[in-house]
C-alpha positions in Angstrom: 61.0 -45.3 73.2 61.2 -46.4 69.5 63.0 -44.2 67.0 60.2 -43.0 64.3 61.9 -42.8 61.1 61.0 -39.7 59.3 60.1 -40.3 55.4 63.1 -39.3 53.3 62.7 -36.6 50.7 61.7 -37.9 47.4 64.3 -38.2 44.9 63.8 -37.1 41.4 63.5 -40.5 40.2 60.6 -41.4 42.7 58.6 -38.5 41.7 56.0 -38.5 39.1 57.0 -36.8 35.6 56.0 -33.2 35.3 55.8 -33.3 31.4 53.2 -35.9 30.9 50.5 -35.7 28.5 47.3 -34.0 29.7 44.0 -35.6 28.5 43.3 -33.3 25.7 46.8 -33.5 24.3 46.5 -37.3 24.5 43.3 -37.6 22.7 44.3 -35.2 20.0 47.7 -37.1 19.7 45.6 -40.2 19.2 43.7 -38.6 16.4 46.9 -37.6 14.7 48.4 -40.9 15.2 45.4 -42.6 13.8 45.6 -40.1 10.5 48.9 -41.9 9.8 47.0 -44.9 8.6 45.4 -42.9 6.0 46.5 -43.4 2.4 45.2 -40.1 1.1 48.4 -38.2 -0.3 47.0 -34.8 0.2 45.1 -34.9 3.6 45.6 -37.2 6.4 42.7 -36.7 9.0 42.2 -38.6 12.3 39.4 -38.8 15.0 39.2 -40.0 18.4 36.0 -40.3 20.4 36.2 -40.2 24.2 33.4 -40.9 26.9 32.9 -39.0 30.1 35.4 -41.3 31.7 38.2 -40.4 29.5 38.1 -43.8 27.7 38.6 -43.9 23.9 35.5 -45.5 22.3 36.0 -45.0 18.7 39.0 -44.0 16.4 39.0 -43.3 12.7 41.0 -41.8 9.9 39.8 -40.9 6.2 40.1 -43.5 3.8 38.1 -45.5 1.1 35.3 -47.8 2.1 35.8 -51.3 3.3 36.1 -53.7 0.3 36.9 -51.2 -2.2 40.2 -51.3 -3.3 41.9 -48.0 -2.9 44.3 -48.6 -5.6 41.4 -48.5 -8.0 39.8 -45.4 -6.9 41.2 -42.0 -7.3 42.9 -40.0 -4.9 43.1 -36.6 -6.8 41.8 -33.4 -5.2 40.5 -31.9 -8.7 39.7 -33.3 -12.1 37.3 -32.0 -14.8 35.3 -35.1 -14.0 34.2 -35.1 -10.3 34.0 -39.0 -10.6 37.6 -38.9 -11.1 38.3 -37.2 -7.7 38.5 -38.8 -4.2 35.5 -36.7 -3.0 32.7 -39.1 -4.0 34.3 -42.1 -2.5 36.3 -41.2 0.7 35.0 -41.8 4.0 36.0 -39.1 6.5 37.8 -39.7 9.9 34.6 -38.8 11.9 32.4 -41.2 9.9 34.9 -44.0 10.4 35.3 -43.2 14.2 31.5 -43.5 14.8 31.2 -46.6 12.8 34.4 -48.0 14.5 33.1 -47.5 18.1 33.6 -50.0 20.6 30.7 -49.0 22.7 26.8 -49.4 22.5 26.6 -45.8 21.5 28.5 -42.5 21.5 25.9 -40.1 23.1 27.3 -37.5 25.5 30.9 -38.2 24.2 33.6 -35.9 22.8 35.2 -36.1 19.4 38.8 -34.9 18.9 39.4 -34.5 15.3 42.4 -32.9 13.1 40.1 -30.7 10.8 36.9 -29.0 11.7 34.1 -31.3 10.5 32.5 -30.7 7.2 28.8 -30.4 7.0 28.0 -34.1 6.1 30.1 -35.2 9.1 28.3 -32.5 11.3 24.9 -34.4 10.5 26.7 -37.7 11.7 28.0 -36.1 14.7 24.7 -34.7 15.6 22.6 -38.2 14.8 25.2 -40.1 16.9 24.7 -37.9 20.0 28.1 -36.5 20.4 28.1 -33.6 22.7 31.3 -31.8 22.0 33.9 -31.5 19.0 37.3 -30.4 19.6 39.3 -29.6 16.6 42.8 -28.5 15.7 42.6 -26.8 12.2 39.8 -24.8 10.7 41.6 -24.0 7.4 38.3 -24.3 5.5 36.5 -22.0 7.7 35.2 -19.6 5.0 33.8 -22.5 2.8 30.0 -22.9 2.6 30.3 -26.4 3.9 31.9 -25.2 7.0 29.3 -22.5 7.4 26.6 -25.2 7.1 28.4 -27.3 9.6 28.7 -24.5 12.3 25.1 -23.8 11.8 24.1 -27.4 12.2 26.3 -28.0 15.2 25.1 -24.6 16.9 21.4 -25.5 16.1 21.8 -29.2 17.8 23.4 -27.6 20.9 26.8 -29.2 20.2 29.7 -27.3 21.6 32.8 -27.1 19.5 36.3 -25.4 20.2 39.5 -25.1 18.7 42.3 -27.1 20.4 45.3 -25.0 21.5 48.2 -27.3 22.0 50.7 -26.7 24.7 53.6 -28.2 22.7 54.0 -28.3 19.1 55.3 -31.5 18.7 54.9 -35.2 20.3 57.6 -37.5 19.2 57.0 -41.4 19.4 60.4 -43.0 19.8 60.2 -46.8 20.1 63.4 -46.8 21.3 62.6 -44.7 24.4 61.4 -47.9 26.3 64.9 -49.3 26.5 66.4 -46.0 28.1 65.0 -44.9 31.4 64.0 -41.1 31.3 64.1 -40.9 27.5 60.3 -39.9 27.3 61.1 -36.5 28.8 63.2 -35.3 25.9 60.7 -36.5 23.4 58.1 -33.7 23.9 58.6 -30.1 22.8 
């Protein structure tokens, strides 16, 4: 009769990590990482569009339109002359994520975005066929543009919800790849 070996109990190094990023955290983190590309000195916003299979199909951040020198356009938030502010020129992260999509369309997708979308972006989201918006900050909630945005999204049947992070910070440490187990200490 042969000895049947029982499997050894898994050691801590052969078990999966317990503190890995869940999908919503991952997608919001991608939106925030994308925002780091923004040259806007006051607001860096990123967006990440995800399909039903949890695949990223679009990423964007707020910035000046392609072909327009962002050193020649204003970045100011306020000025007596509206044309000397950033607002008539900047493309929002939502617009750029939709325009930068890497699939035929974004119908039925979810958009993760740092800020609740303005009314102009709400129109783009509706027209693109996005079904859900997950946002982190709603700091402009009481402005007329945000009231219009909520009204449009609700009328179009688009769900929107505020993201509640499980951790306050995600640190990207390029050195962690050289030190096994370092990823565990880089999330809070």
